[in-house]
N, CA, C and O atoms as a Maestro MAE file, in Angstrom:
{
 s_m_m2io_version
 :::
 2.0.0
}

f_m_ct {
 s_m_title
 :::
 protein
 m_atom[296] {
  # First column is atom index #
  i_m_mmod_type
  r_m_x_coord
  r_m_y_coord
  r_m_z_coord
  i_m_residue_number
  s_m_chain_name
  s_m_pdb_residue_name
  s_m_pdb_atom_name
  i_m_atomic_number
  :::
  1 25 127.344 238.652 53.893 1 A "MET " " N  " 7
  2 3 125.995 239.161 53.798 1 A "MET " " CA " 6
  3 2 125.997 240.414 52.924 1 A "MET " " C  " 6
  4 15 126.883 241.259 53.049 1 A "MET " " O  " 8
  5 25 125.017 240.531 52.052 2 A "GLN " " N  " 7
  6 3 124.933 241.656 51.131 2 A "GLN " " CA " 6
  7 2 123.663 242.449 51.402 2 A "GLN " " C  " 6
  8 15 122.620 241.879 51.721 2 A "GLN " " O  " 8
  9 25 123.760 243.768 51.272 3 A "ASP " " N  " 7
  10 3 122.595 244.636 51.444 3 A "ASP " " CA " 6
  11 2 121.926 244.868 50.099 3 A "ASP " " C  " 6
  12 15 122.597 245.061 49.086 3 A "ASP " " O  " 8
  13 25 120.607 244.850 50.098 4 A "TYR " " N  " 7
  14 3 119.812 245.130 48.910 4 A "TYR " " CA " 6
  15 2 118.856 246.272 49.235 4 A "TYR " " C  " 6
  16 15 118.247 246.296 50.304 4 A "TYR " " O  " 8
  17 25 118.730 247.206 48.318 5 A "TYR " " N  " 7
  18 3 117.851 248.352 48.509 5 A "TYR " " CA " 6
  19 2 116.775 248.350 47.425 5 A "TYR " " C  " 6
  20 15 117.081 248.251 46.237 5 A "TYR " " O  " 8
  21 25 115.527 248.457 47.840 6 A "TYR " " N  " 7
  22 3 114.401 248.479 46.907 6 A "TYR " " CA " 6
  23 2 113.436 249.579 47.297 6 A "TYR " " C  " 6
  24 15 113.210 249.840 48.479 6 A "TYR " " O  " 8
  25 25 112.874 250.215 46.293 7 A "LYS " " N  " 7
  26 3 111.822 251.193 46.534 7 A "LYS " " CA " 6
  27 2 110.520 250.446 46.775 7 A "LYS " " C  " 6
  28 15 110.227 249.446 46.121 7 A "LYS " " O  " 8
  29 25 109.752 250.949 47.719 8 A "VAL " " N  " 7
  30 3 108.475 250.346 48.098 8 A "VAL " " CA " 6
  31 2 107.394 251.407 47.971 8 A "VAL " " C  " 6
  32 15 107.587 252.550 48.383 8 A "VAL " " O  " 8
  33 25 106.266 251.031 47.405 9 A "VAL " " N  " 7
  34 3 105.114 251.924 47.316 9 A "VAL " " CA " 6
  35 2 104.142 251.531 48.423 9 A "VAL " " C  " 6
  36 15 103.760 250.367 48.546 9 A "VAL " " O  " 8
  37 25 103.753 252.509 49.219 10 A "ILE " " N  " 7
  38 3 102.789 252.279 50.297 10 A "ILE " " CA " 6
  39 2 101.591 253.186 50.046 10 A "ILE " " C  " 6
  40 15 101.725 254.405 49.935 10 A "ILE " " O  " 8
  41 25 100.418 252.567 49.959 11 A "GLU " " N  " 7
  42 3 99.199 253.301 49.642 11 A "GLU " " CA " 6
  43 2 98.148 253.107 50.729 11 A "GLU " " C  " 6
  44 15 97.900 251.984 51.168 11 A "GLU " " O  " 8
  45 25 97.538 254.197 51.158 12 A "ALA " " N  " 7
  46 3 96.426 254.107 52.101 12 A "ALA " " CA " 6
  47 2 95.219 253.530 51.365 12 A "ALA " " C  " 6
  48 15 95.004 253.820 50.188 12 A "ALA " " O  " 8
  49 25 94.443 252.724 52.057 13 A "GLN " " N  " 7
  50 3 93.253 252.109 51.474 13 A "GLN " " CA " 6
  51 2 91.993 252.799 52.011 13 A "GLN " " C  " 6
  52 15 91.932 253.172 53.182 13 A "GLN " " O  " 8
  53 25 91.008 252.959 51.155 14 A "ARG " " N  " 7
  54 3 89.750 253.620 51.553 14 A "ARG " " CA " 6
  55 2 89.107 252.966 52.769 14 A "ARG " " C  " 6
  56 15 88.591 253.645 53.657 14 A "ARG " " O  " 8
  57 25 89.145 251.639 52.796 15 A "GLU " " N  " 7
  58 3 88.497 250.905 53.883 15 A "GLU " " CA " 6
  59 2 89.344 250.871 55.153 15 A "GLU " " C  " 6
  60 15 88.932 250.289 56.157 15 A "GLU " " O  " 8
  61 25 90.513 251.485 55.116 16 A "GLY " " N  " 7
  62 3 91.422 251.530 56.258 16 A "GLY " " CA " 6
  63 2 92.657 250.689 56.010 16 A "GLY " " C  " 6
  64 15 92.651 249.767 55.195 16 A "GLY " " O  " 8
  65 25 93.697 251.018 56.718 17 A "GLY " " N  " 7
  66 3 94.947 250.295 56.566 17 A "GLY " " CA " 6
  67 2 95.726 250.734 55.340 17 A "GLY " " C  " 6
  68 15 95.379 251.708 54.672 17 A "GLY " " O  " 8
  69 25 96.782 249.995 55.063 18 A "PHE " " N  " 7
  70 3 97.695 250.320 53.968 18 A "PHE " " CA " 6
  71 2 98.065 249.057 53.207 18 A "PHE " " C  " 6
  72 15 98.046 247.955 53.754 18 A "PHE " " O  " 8
  73 25 98.400 249.239 51.942 19 A "THR " " N  " 7
  74 3 98.942 248.170 51.111 19 A "THR " " CA " 6
  75 2 100.315 248.619 50.636 19 A "THR " " C  " 6
  76 15 100.518 249.795 50.333 19 A "THR " " O  " 8
  77 25 101.262 247.680 50.570 20 A "ALA " " N  " 7
  78 3 102.613 247.995 50.118 20 A "ALA " " CA " 6
  79 2 103.055 246.970 49.091 20 A "ALA " " C  " 6
  80 15 102.691 245.797 49.171 20 A "ALA " " O  " 8
  81 25 103.844 247.424 48.121 21 A "TYR " " N  " 7
  82 3 104.411 246.506 47.131 21 A "TYR " " CA " 6
  83 2 105.747 247.023 46.642 21 A "TYR " " C  " 6
  84 15 106.050 248.213 46.732 21 A "TYR " " O  " 8
  85 25 106.547 246.089 46.115 22 A "VAL " " N  " 7
  86 3 107.865 246.408 45.561 22 A "VAL " " CA " 6
  87 2 107.739 246.295 44.042 22 A "VAL " " C  " 6
  88 15 107.661 245.182 43.521 22 A "VAL " " O  " 8
  89 25 107.717 247.418 43.317 23 A "PRO " " N  " 7
  90 3 107.500 247.369 41.863 23 A "PRO " " CA " 6
  91 2 108.483 246.495 41.095 23 A "PRO " " C  " 6
  92 15 108.104 245.887 40.094 23 A "PRO " " O  " 8
  93 25 109.726 246.418 41.534 24 A "THR " " N  " 7
  94 3 110.735 245.625 40.835 24 A "THR " " CA " 6
  95 2 110.527 244.120 40.999 24 A "THR " " C  " 6
  96 15 110.990 243.335 40.172 24 A "THR " " O  " 8
  97 25 109.832 243.718 42.065 25 A "LEU " " N  " 7
  98 3 109.685 242.298 42.384 25 A "LEU " " CA " 6
  99 2 108.209 241.900 42.340 25 A "LEU " " C  " 6
  100 15 107.511 242.033 43.345 25 A "LEU " " O  " 8
  101 25 107.726 241.416 41.203 26 A "PRO " " N  " 7
  102 3 106.314 241.061 41.057 26 A "PRO " " CA " 6
  103 2 105.853 240.084 42.139 26 A "PRO " " C  " 6
  104 15 106.501 239.069 42.395 26 A "PRO " " O  " 8
  105 25 104.739 240.404 42.760 27 A "GLY " " N  " 7
  106 3 104.183 239.537 43.783 27 A "GLY " " CA " 6
  107 2 104.674 239.827 45.183 27 A "GLY " " C  " 6
  108 15 104.183 239.227 46.139 27 A "GLY " " O  " 8
  109 25 105.628 240.727 45.331 28 A "CYS " " N  " 7
  110 3 106.107 241.094 46.659 28 A "CYS " " CA " 6
  111 2 105.189 242.186 47.199 28 A "CYS " " C  " 6
  112 15 105.403 243.376 46.970 28 A "CYS " " O  " 8
  113 25 104.155 241.743 47.928 29 A "VAL " " N  " 7
  114 3 103.070 242.622 48.382 29 A "VAL " " CA " 6
  115 2 102.773 242.302 49.838 29 A "VAL " " C  " 6
  116 15 102.924 241.162 50.278 29 A "VAL " " O  " 8
  117 25 102.352 243.313 50.578 30 A "SER " " N  " 7
  118 3 101.910 243.101 51.945 30 A "SER " " CA " 6
  119 2 100.938 244.199 52.326 30 A "SER " " C  " 6
  120 15 100.648 245.093 51.531 30 A "SER " " O  " 8
  121 25 100.438 244.124 53.553 31 A "GLU " " N  " 7
  122 3 99.486 245.135 54.038 31 A "GLU " " CA " 6
  123 2 99.609 245.233 55.546 31 A "GLU " " C  " 6
  124 15 100.286 244.430 56.189 31 A "GLU " " O  " 8
  125 25 98.941 246.231 56.094 32 A "GLY " " N  " 7
  126 3 98.930 246.402 57.539 32 A "GLY " " CA " 6
  127 2 97.822 247.345 57.948 32 A "GLY " " C  " 6
  128 15 97.265 248.073 57.127 32 A "GLY " " O  " 8
  129 25 97.510 247.320 59.243 33 A "GLU " " N  " 7
  130 3 96.442 248.179 59.759 33 A "GLU " " CA " 6
  131 2 96.896 249.621 59.915 33 A "GLU " " C  " 6
  132 15 96.078 250.539 59.851 33 A "GLU " " O  " 8
  133 25 98.222 249.835 60.123 34 A "ASN " " N  " 7
  134 3 98.756 251.196 60.206 34 A "ASN " " CA " 6
  135 2 100.060 251.254 59.413 34 A "ASN " " C  " 6
  136 15 100.557 250.232 58.940 34 A "ASN " " O  " 8
  137 25 100.609 252.466 59.275 35 A "TYR " " N  " 7
  138 3 101.781 252.657 58.431 35 A "TYR " " CA " 6
  139 2 102.970 251.817 58.914 35 A "TYR " " C  " 6
  140 15 103.597 251.122 58.115 35 A "TYR " " O  " 8
  141 25 103.281 251.873 60.203 36 A "GLN " " N  " 7
  142 3 104.455 251.158 60.710 36 A "GLN " " CA " 6
  143 2 104.306 249.647 60.564 36 A "GLN " " C  " 6
  144 15 105.264 248.956 60.215 36 A "GLN " " O  " 8
  145 25 103.107 249.136 60.831 37 A "GLU " " N  " 7
  146 3 102.870 247.703 60.647 37 A "GLU " " CA " 6
  147 2 103.070 247.314 59.186 37 A "GLU " " C  " 6
  148 15 103.603 246.244 58.891 37 A "GLU " " O  " 8
  149 25 102.646 248.176 58.282 38 A "THR " " N  " 7
  150 3 102.807 247.918 56.852 38 A "THR " " CA " 6
  151 2 104.284 247.901 56.470 38 A "THR " " C  " 6
  152 15 104.713 247.038 55.703 38 A "THR " " O  " 8
  153 25 105.065 248.841 56.994 39 A "VAL " " N  " 7
  154 3 106.509 248.866 56.730 39 A "VAL " " CA " 6
  155 2 107.158 247.590 57.255 39 A "VAL " " C  " 6
  156 15 107.969 246.973 56.564 39 A "VAL " " O  " 8
  157 25 106.802 247.195 58.470 40 A "ASP " " N  " 7
  158 3 107.361 245.965 59.047 40 A "ASP " " CA " 6
  159 2 106.995 244.745 58.206 40 A "ASP " " C  " 6
  160 15 107.833 243.877 57.966 40 A "ASP " " O  " 8
  161 25 105.740 244.683 57.760 41 A "ASN " " N  " 7
  162 3 105.274 243.529 56.987 41 A "ASN " " CA " 6
  163 2 105.915 243.457 55.610 41 A "ASN " " C  " 6
  164 15 106.278 242.370 55.158 41 A "ASN " " O  " 8
  165 25 106.062 244.594 54.931 42 A "ILE " " N  " 7
  166 3 106.665 244.563 53.593 42 A "ILE " " CA " 6
  167 2 108.167 244.284 53.706 42 A "ILE " " C  " 6
  168 15 108.747 243.685 52.800 42 A "ILE " " O  " 8
  169 25 108.795 244.701 54.788 43 A "THR " " N  " 7
  170 3 110.208 244.377 55.013 43 A "THR " " CA " 6
  171 2 110.373 242.870 55.156 43 A "THR " " C  " 6
  172 15 111.280 242.281 54.568 43 A "THR " " O  " 8
  173 25 109.506 242.255 55.930 44 A "GLU " " N  " 7
  174 3 109.554 240.799 56.092 44 A "GLU " " CA " 6
  175 2 109.270 240.095 54.769 44 A "GLU " " C  " 6
  176 15 109.940 239.120 54.427 44 A "GLU " " O  " 8
  177 25 108.275 240.586 54.021 45 A "ALA " " N  " 7
  178 3 107.949 239.985 52.726 45 A "ALA " " CA " 6
  179 2 109.127 240.093 51.766 45 A "ALA " " C  " 6
  180 15 109.421 239.150 51.031 45 A "ALA " " O  " 8
  181 25 109.794 241.226 51.771 46 A "LEU " " N  " 7
  182 3 110.952 241.440 50.898 46 A "LEU " " CA " 6
  183 2 112.092 240.495 51.272 46 A "LEU " " C  " 6
  184 15 112.722 239.907 50.394 46 A "LEU " " O  " 8
  185 25 112.356 240.348 52.556 47 A "GLU " " N  " 7
  186 3 113.400 239.421 53.005 47 A "GLU " " CA " 6
  187 2 113.089 237.995 52.561 47 A "GLU " " C  " 6
  188 15 113.963 237.299 52.045 47 A "GLU " " O  " 8
  189 25 111.849 237.560 52.760 48 A "LEU " " N  " 7
  190 3 111.465 236.203 52.368 48 A "LEU " " CA " 6
  191 2 111.549 236.011 50.853 48 A "LEU " " C  " 6
  192 15 111.988 234.964 50.378 48 A "LEU " " O  " 8
  193 25 111.130 237.020 50.106 49 A "TYR " " N  " 7
  194 3 111.181 236.972 48.643 49 A "TYR " " CA " 6
  195 2 112.619 236.756 48.177 49 A "TYR " " C  " 6
  196 15 112.898 235.872 47.366 49 A "TYR " " O  " 8
  197 25 113.534 237.587 48.709 50 A "LEU " " N  " 7
  198 3 114.941 237.495 48.286 50 A "LEU " " CA " 6
  199 2 115.600 236.203 48.769 50 A "LEU " " C  " 6
  200 15 116.397 235.602 48.049 50 A "LEU " " O  " 8
  201 25 115.267 235.779 49.988 51 A "GLU " " N  " 7
  202 3 115.807 234.511 50.495 51 A "GLU " " CA " 6
  203 2 115.375 233.339 49.620 51 A "GLU " " C  " 6
  204 15 116.158 232.427 49.356 51 A "GLU " " O  " 8
  205 25 114.125 233.372 49.175 52 A "THR " " N  " 7
  206 3 113.617 232.306 48.299 52 A "THR " " CA " 6
  207 2 114.359 232.297 46.973 52 A "THR " " C  " 6
  208 15 114.737 231.234 46.480 52 A "THR " " O  " 8
  209 25 114.570 233.474 46.390 53 A "LEU " " N  " 7
  210 3 115.337 233.548 45.141 53 A "LEU " " CA " 6
  211 2 116.736 232.971 45.338 53 A "LEU " " C  " 6
  212 15 117.231 232.212 44.505 53 A "LEU " " O  " 8
  213 25 117.364 233.343 46.451 54 A "LYS " " N  " 7
  214 3 118.726 232.882 46.733 54 A "LYS " " CA " 6
  215 2 118.770 231.363 46.909 54 A "LYS " " C  " 6
  216 15 119.662 230.699 46.381 54 A "LYS " " O  " 8
  217 25 117.800 230.813 47.656 55 A "GLU " " N  " 7
  218 3 117.746 229.359 47.869 55 A "GLU " " CA " 6
  219 2 117.559 228.605 46.561 55 A "GLU " " C  " 6
  220 15 118.103 227.516 46.383 55 A "GLU " " O  " 8
  221 25 116.786 229.189 45.644 56 A "ARG " " N  " 7
  222 3 116.521 228.553 44.348 56 A "ARG " " CA " 6
  223 2 117.597 228.878 43.321 56 A "ARG " " C  " 6
  224 15 117.501 228.504 42.153 56 A "ARG " " O  " 8
  225 25 118.628 229.587 43.788 57 A "LYS " " N  " 7
  226 3 119.747 229.991 42.926 57 A "LYS " " CA " 6
  227 2 119.273 230.796 41.710 57 A "LYS " " C  " 6
  228 15 119.806 230.662 40.608 57 A "LYS " " O  " 8
  229 25 118.274 231.621 41.938 58 A "GLN " " N  " 7
  230 3 117.764 232.515 40.901 58 A "GLN " " CA " 6
  231 2 118.398 233.889 41.071 58 A "GLN " " C  " 6
  232 15 118.838 234.266 42.157 58 A "GLN " " O  " 8
  233 25 118.431 234.606 39.988 59 A "ARG " " N  " 7
  234 3 119.039 235.941 39.976 59 A "ARG " " CA " 6
  235 2 118.197 236.913 40.814 59 A "ARG " " C  " 6
  236 15 116.971 236.944 40.702 59 A "ARG " " O  " 8
  237 25 118.867 237.693 41.643 60 A "ILE " " N  " 7
  238 3 118.205 238.759 42.395 60 A "ILE " " CA " 6
  239 2 118.341 240.038 41.586 60 A "ILE " " C  " 6
  240 15 119.434 240.582 41.430 60 A "ILE " " O  " 8
  241 25 117.199 240.510 41.070 61 A "LYS " " N  " 7
  242 3 117.204 241.700 40.219 61 A "LYS " " CA " 6
  243 2 117.470 242.958 41.048 61 A "LYS " " C  " 6
  244 15 116.898 243.129 42.124 61 A "LYS " " O  " 8
  245 25 118.336 243.830 40.544 62 A "PRO " " N  " 7
  246 3 118.535 245.109 41.233 62 A "PRO " " CA " 6
  247 2 117.307 245.996 41.037 62 A "PRO " " C  " 6
  248 15 116.558 245.835 40.074 62 A "PRO " " O  " 8
  249 25 117.116 246.921 41.953 63 A "ASP " " N  " 7
  250 3 116.003 247.861 41.837 63 A "ASP " " CA " 6
  251 2 116.228 248.740 40.606 63 A "ASP " " C  " 6
  252 15 117.302 249.316 40.434 63 A "ASP " " O  " 8
  253 25 115.235 248.835 39.777 64 A "ASN " " N  " 7
  254 3 115.359 249.627 38.552 64 A "ASN " " CA " 6
  255 2 114.276 250.697 38.451 64 A "ASN " " C  " 6
  256 15 114.013 251.211 37.364 64 A "ASN " " O  " 8
  257 25 113.657 251.031 39.557 65 A "ILE " " N  " 7
  258 3 112.551 251.978 39.566 65 A "ILE " " CA " 6
  259 2 113.075 253.387 39.818 65 A "ILE " " C  " 6
  260 15 113.921 253.612 40.684 65 A "ILE " " O  " 8
  261 25 112.555 254.320 39.045 66 A "ARG " " N  " 7
  262 3 112.847 255.745 39.251 66 A "ARG " " CA " 6
  263 2 111.522 256.460 39.455 66 A "ARG " " C  " 6
  264 15 110.554 256.214 38.735 66 A "ARG " " O  " 8
  265 25 111.488 257.335 40.427 67 A "PHE " " N  " 7
  266 3 110.286 258.110 40.683 67 A "PHE " " CA " 6
  267 2 110.492 259.536 40.216 67 A "PHE " " C  " 6
  268 15 111.566 260.113 40.385 67 A "PHE " " O  " 8
  269 25 109.461 260.089 39.633 68 A "SER " " N  " 7
  270 3 109.467 261.497 39.252 68 A "SER " " CA " 6
  271 2 108.155 262.108 39.681 68 A "SER " " C  " 6
  272 15 107.097 261.487 39.577 68 A "SER " " O  " 8
  273 25 108.235 263.322 40.160 69 A "GLU " " N  " 7
  274 3 107.033 264.056 40.489 69 A "GLU " " CA " 6
  275 2 106.748 264.989 39.314 69 A "GLU " " C  " 6
  276 15 107.608 265.772 38.909 69 A "GLU " " O  " 8
  277 25 105.543 264.898 38.776 70 A "ILE " " N  " 7
  278 3 105.182 265.669 37.598 70 A "ILE " " CA " 6
  279 2 103.994 266.556 37.935 70 A "ILE " " C  " 6
  280 15 103.000 266.095 38.497 70 A "ILE " " O  " 8
  281 25 104.104 267.813 37.592 71 A "CYS " " N  " 7
  282 3 103.024 268.765 37.833 71 A "CYS " " CA " 6
  283 2 102.238 268.966 36.545 71 A "CYS " " C  " 6
  284 15 102.819 269.192 35.484 71 A "CYS " " O  " 8
  285 25 100.929 268.883 36.640 72 A "VAL " " N  " 7
  286 3 100.051 269.140 35.506 72 A "VAL " " CA " 6
  287 2 99.105 270.251 35.913 72 A "VAL " " C  " 6
  288 15 98.393 270.127 36.910 72 A "VAL " " O  " 8
  289 25 99.087 271.335 35.155 73 A "SER " " N  " 7
  290 3 98.205 272.468 35.446 73 A "SER " " CA " 6
  291 2 96.997 272.417 34.549 73 A "SER " " C  " 6
  292 15 97.120 272.255 33.335 73 A "SER " " O  " 8
  293 25 95.842 272.554 35.136 74 A "LEU " " N  " 7
  294 3 94.598 272.537 34.357 74 A "LEU " " CA " 6
  295 2 93.849 273.853 34.533 74 A "LEU " " C  " 6
  296 15 92.776 274.034 33.958 74 A "LEU " " O  " 8
  :::
 }
 m_bond[295] {
  # First column is bond index #
  i_m_from
  i_m_to
  i_m_order
  :::
  1 1 2 1
  2 2 3 1
  3 3 4 2
  4 3 5 1
  5 5 6 1
  6 6 7 1
  7 7 8 2
  8 7 9 1
  9 9 10 1
  10 10 11 1
  11 11 12 2
  12 11 13 1
  13 13 14 1
  14 14 15 1
  15 15 16 2
  16 15 17 1
  17 17 18 1
  18 18 19 1
  19 19 20 2
  20 19 21 1
  21 21 22 1
  22 22 23 1
  23 23 24 2
  24 23 25 1
  25 25 26 1
  26 26 27 1
  27 27 28 2
  28 27 29 1
  29 29 30 1
  30 30 31 1
  31 31 32 2
  32 31 33 1
  33 33 34 1
  34 34 35 1
  35 35 36 2
  36 35 37 1
  37 37 38 1
  38 38 39 1
  39 39 40 2
  40 39 41 1
  41 41 42 1
  42 42 43 1
  43 43 44 2
  44 43 45 1
  45 45 46 1
  46 46 47 1
  47 47 48 2
  48 47 49 1
  49 49 50 1
  50 50 51 1
  51 51 52 2
  52 51 53 1
  53 53 54 1
  54 54 55 1
  55 55 56 2
  56 55 57 1
  57 57 58 1
  58 58 59 1
  59 59 60 2
  60 59 61 1
  61 61 62 1
  62 62 63 1
  63 63 64 2
  64 63 65 1
  65 65 66 1
  66 66 67 1
  67 67 68 2
  68 67 69 1
  69 69 70 1
  70 70 71 1
  71 71 72 2
  72 71 73 1
  73 73 74 1
  74 74 75 1
  75 75 76 2
  76 75 77 1
  77 77 78 1
  78 78 79 1
  79 79 80 2
  80 79 81 1
  81 81 82 1
  82 82 83 1
  83 83 84 2
  84 83 85 1
  85 85 86 1
  86 86 87 1
  87 87 88 2
  88 87 89 1
  89 89 90 1
  90 90 91 1
  91 91 92 2
  92 91 93 1
  93 93 94 1
  94 94 95 1
  95 95 96 2
  96 95 97 1
  97 97 98 1
  98 98 99 1
  99 99 100 2
  100 99 101 1
  101 101 102 1
  102 102 103 1
  103 103 104 2
  104 103 105 1
  105 105 106 1
  106 106 107 1
  107 107 108 2
  108 107 109 1
  109 109 110 1
  110 110 111 1
  111 111 112 2
  112 111 113 1
  113 113 114 1
  114 114 115 1
  115 115 116 2
  116 115 117 1
  117 117 118 1
  118 118 119 1
  119 119 120 2
  120 119 121 1
  121 121 122 1
  122 122 123 1
  123 123 124 2
  124 123 125 1
  125 125 126 1
  126 126 127 1
  127 127 128 2
  128 127 129 1
  129 129 130 1
  130 130 131 1
  131 131 132 2
  132 131 133 1
  133 133 134 1
  134 134 135 1
  135 135 136 2
  136 135 137 1
  137 137 138 1
  138 138 139 1
  139 139 140 2
  140 139 141 1
  141 141 142 1
  142 142 143 1
  143 143 144 2
  144 143 145 1
  145 145 146 1
  146 146 147 1
  147 147 148 2
  148 147 149 1
  149 149 150 1
  150 150 151 1
  151 151 152 2
  152 151 153 1
  153 153 154 1
  154 154 155 1
  155 155 156 2
  156 155 157 1
  157 157 158 1
  158 158 159 1
  159 159 160 2
  160 159 161 1
  161 161 162 1
  162 162 163 1
  163 163 164 2
  164 163 165 1
  165 165 166 1
  166 166 167 1
  167 167 168 2
  168 167 169 1
  169 169 170 1
  170 170 171 1
  171 171 172 2
  172 171 173 1
  173 173 174 1
  174 174 175 1
  175 175 176 2
  176 175 177 1
  177 177 178 1
  178 178 179 1
  179 179 180 2
  180 179 181 1
  181 181 182 1
  182 182 183 1
  183 183 184 2
  184 183 185 1
  185 185 186 1
  186 186 187 1
  187 187 188 2
  188 187 189 1
  189 189 190 1
  190 190 191 1
  191 191 192 2
  192 191 193 1
  193 193 194 1
  194 194 195 1
  195 195 196 2
  196 195 197 1
  197 197 198 1
  198 198 199 1
  199 199 200 2
  200 199 201 1
  201 201 202 1
  202 202 203 1
  203 203 204 2
  204 203 205 1
  205 205 206 1
  206 206 207 1
  207 207 208 2
  208 207 209 1
  209 209 210 1
  210 210 211 1
  211 211 212 2
  212 211 213 1
  213 213 214 1
  214 214 215 1
  215 215 216 2
  216 215 217 1
  217 217 218 1
  218 218 219 1
  219 219 220 2
  220 219 221 1
  221 221 222 1
  222 222 223 1
  223 223 224 2
  224 223 225 1
  225 225 226 1
  226 226 227 1
  227 227 228 2
  228 227 229 1
  229 229 230 1
  230 230 231 1
  231 231 232 2
  232 231 233 1
  233 233 234 1
  234 234 235 1
  235 235 236 2
  236 235 237 1
  237 237 238 1
  238 238 239 1
  239 239 240 2
  240 239 241 1
  241 241 242 1
  242 242 243 1
  243 243 244 2
  244 243 245 1
  245 245 246 1
  246 246 247 1
  247 247 248 2
  248 247 249 1
  249 249 250 1
  250 250 251 1
  251 251 252 2
  252 251 253 1
  253 253 254 1
  254 254 255 1
  255 255 256 2
  256 255 257 1
  257 257 258 1
  258 258 259 1
  259 259 260 2
  260 259 261 1
  261 261 262 1
  262 262 263 1
  263 263 264 2
  264 263 265 1
  265 265 266 1
  266 266 267 1
  267 267 268 2
  268 267 269 1
  269 269 270 1
  270 270 271 1
  271 271 272 2
  272 271 273 1
  273 273 274 1
  274 274 275 1
  275 275 276 2
  276 275 277 1
  277 277 278 1
  278 278 279 1
  279 279 280 2
  280 279 281 1
  281 281 282 1
  282 282 283 1
  283 283 284 2
  284 283 285 1
  285 285 286 1
  286 286 287 1
  287 287 288 2
  288 287 289 1
  289 289 290 1
  290 290 291 1
  291 291 292 2
  292 291 293 1
  293 293 294 1
  294 294 295 1
  295 295 296 2
  :::
 }
}
Protein backbone atom coordinates (compact mmCIF):
# COMPACT_ATOMS: atom_id res chain seq x y z
CA MET A 1 0.00 0.00 0.00
CA GLN A 2 1.31 3.45 -0.92
CA ASP A 3 0.50 6.81 0.65
CA TYR A 4 -0.44 9.75 -1.55
CA TYR A 5 -0.55 13.35 -0.36
CA TYR A 6 -2.57 16.05 -2.13
CA LYS A 7 -3.39 19.63 -1.30
CA VAL A 8 -7.11 20.32 -1.03
CA VAL A 9 -8.84 23.69 -1.30
CA ILE A 10 -11.87 24.11 0.96
CA GLU A 11 -14.06 27.16 0.44
CA ALA A 12 -17.04 28.36 2.46
CA GLN A 13 -20.12 28.98 0.33
CA ARG A 14 -22.37 32.05 0.70
CA GLU A 15 -25.48 29.90 0.86
CA GLY A 16 -23.91 27.74 3.59
CA GLY A 17 -21.71 24.71 3.70
CA PHE A 18 -18.35 24.17 2.03
CA THR A 19 -16.97 23.03 -1.30
CA ALA A 20 -13.66 21.19 -1.63
CA TYR A 21 -11.51 20.26 -4.62
CA VAL A 22 -8.08 18.83 -5.41
CA PRO A 23 -6.38 21.18 -7.92
CA THR A 24 -4.03 18.47 -9.23
CA LEU A 25 -6.89 16.07 -10.02
CA PRO A 26 -9.52 17.63 -12.32
CA GLY A 27 -13.04 16.68 -11.30
CA CYS A 28 -12.12 15.58 -7.79
CA VAL A 29 -14.70 17.74 -6.00
CA SER A 30 -16.99 17.35 -3.03
CA GLU A 31 -19.03 19.39 -0.56
CA GLY A 32 -20.49 19.25 2.90
CA GLU A 33 -22.75 21.08 5.32
CA ASN A 34 -19.86 21.75 7.75
CA TYR A 35 -16.07 21.77 7.61
CA GLN A 36 -15.51 18.27 9.02
CA GLU A 37 -18.15 16.71 6.77
CA THR A 38 -16.46 18.39 3.81
CA VAL A 39 -13.05 17.00 4.82
CA ASP A 40 -14.54 13.51 5.19
CA ASN A 41 -16.31 13.76 1.82
CA ILE A 42 -13.29 15.04 -0.13
CA THR A 43 -11.13 12.32 1.47
CA GLU A 44 -13.57 9.70 0.22
CA ALA A 45 -13.73 11.35 -3.21
CA LEU A 46 -9.93 11.39 -3.41
CA GLU A 47 -9.69 7.71 -2.46
CA LEU A 48 -12.26 6.75 -5.09
CA TYR A 49 -10.56 8.93 -7.72
CA LEU A 50 -7.17 7.29 -7.13
CA GLU A 51 -8.63 3.78 -6.89
CA THR A 52 -10.33 4.31 -10.26
CA LEU A 53 -7.07 5.45 -11.85
CA LYS A 54 -5.30 2.41 -10.40
CA GLU A 55 -8.01 -0.01 -11.63
CA ARG A 56 -7.78 1.49 -15.13
CA LYS A 57 -3.99 1.23 -14.96
CA GLN A 58 -3.69 4.98 -15.49
CA ARG A 59 -0.88 7.08 -14.10
CA ILE A 60 -1.46 8.64 -10.68
CA LYS A 61 -0.14 12.18 -10.94
CA PRO A 62 1.87 13.48 -7.99
CA ASP A 63 0.67 16.67 -6.34
CA ASN A 64 2.30 19.60 -8.10
CA ILE A 65 0.54 22.50 -6.39
CA ARG A 66 2.44 25.17 -4.47
CA PHE A 67 0.71 27.78 -2.37
CA SER A 68 2.04 31.25 -1.75
CA GLU A 69 0.57 34.00 0.32
CA ILE A 70 0.99 37.35 -1.40
CA CYS A 71 0.40 40.73 0.20
CA VAL A 72 -0.83 43.61 -1.93
CA SER A 73 -0.95 47.09 -0.39
CA LEU A 74 -3.35 49.63 -1.79
